[in-house]
Residue, then its C-alpha position, 0 to 999 in steps of 0.5 A: m190097451i196101449e197109448h195110441g200116438p204117431h209113433s205107437p207099437p202097430h195096433v188094432v182099433a176096437v170100435c165100441g158103444l158102451a162102456m162095458e164092451a170097451r173093458i172087455a175089447a182092451g188088451h195087447g195091441i188094442v186100442v179102445v175107441c167108445a162112445g154112446d154118441q155117434r158124432r163124438l165116437a166118429a171124431e174120436l175114432r177118426d183122433a185113434t186111427t194113426p199110422a200105426t193102426c193096422g185095422i179097425v173092428s167093431f165089437g160088442m152087442a148087437g139086436g136080434l133081427a133074424v128069428g131064433l137068434r138067441p141071446g149070446t150068439c156070437i157073429v163074425a159080420r161078412g158085411v155091415l149094411a146102412l142106410g145108403e151104403g155098405f161095408a165089406t169086411d176083410t175076408g181074411w181076418a173074418r176068416h181068422m176069427l171064424a177059426a177062433l171062434p168055430t161057433a160063430l155065425h158068418a153073416d151080414l150085420a145091419a147098422t143104423d143111427r138109433p135103437m131098433h127097439l119095436l119088433s115091427e122095425k126089428r122085422n122089417l130092417h131084417e126084411r129090407t136088408g136080410a142082415v141077422a143083427v144090428d148095432m150102431e157103431s160098425h157103420i162108423a168103424g167101416r166108414m173109417a176103415r174104407e176111408r183110411r183104406l184099412p182092413f176092417a172087421a166086426v164081432r157081435v153078440v146078440v143081446d135082445p133076440a128078435e122076438r123080443p121088443v127093447p123096453k123104452a125104459a131100458l133106453a133111458g140108461h143110454r149115456a153119451d159116453g158109453a156108460t150105463d146111467a142107472r139112475a135114469v133107468a129107475s126114473a124111467l120105470l116110475r113113469r112106466p112100471r109096466d116095463i119092469p118085467a121086460v127090463i129085468r128079462l133084458a138085463f138077464d140077457a145082458w148078462i148071458a151075452s156079456r158073458a159070451l163076449f167076454r168069451c169071445r173075445r179071449q178066443l180071438g187073442d191079441r189084435f182080435a185075431f189080426v194077423n197081418i201086421g205089416h199092413h199100413p194105411l195108404d192114406v191118414a191124411 
């Protein structure tokens, strides 16, 4: 990861919601922005986007919406669909990503302001949008890329498949800084012991997804396979 500022070298900004994702995203030519709180994430992304920023990529895990996608499935987004708005990804950048990730799906992602943890929510969102997976950061990244007229990309790995709900106890561990609060999860499990099997299964799925995310990041290489390093934003005001 490099320090960002008005005189920093050309770089890509990687947008993550979890500290674990941020650690994987870090690398040469990358400025990582990470927060579990969406307002905080948007503010930090705005600060990190400078005249040296070449592109913005949303990177991390996602919840499965399309039936049959297993934990660890990698998706290179064709577009990101949020409530009332959509964000197209840069076709050239996506093409280079797909060349580096030959087993990845090229499909639409959905993005929401809150977790989609119920099976009915996942099913309805998939039917409404056609998106194969959902996260809570890609629309923030896409919005900033559109505002600054920068290339936009999204790479996500499925953690919880569409066929499984996310246990409520697991949601208790989500912190504003992107870290996981294990004590909060443990406290929630004391109140909801019936969630224990589902939390254990989710932890195993997350382990599979994190390994897949690491492999994807390594295969994408410097700047997440971004090659048009001469690109600069037209408007950073």
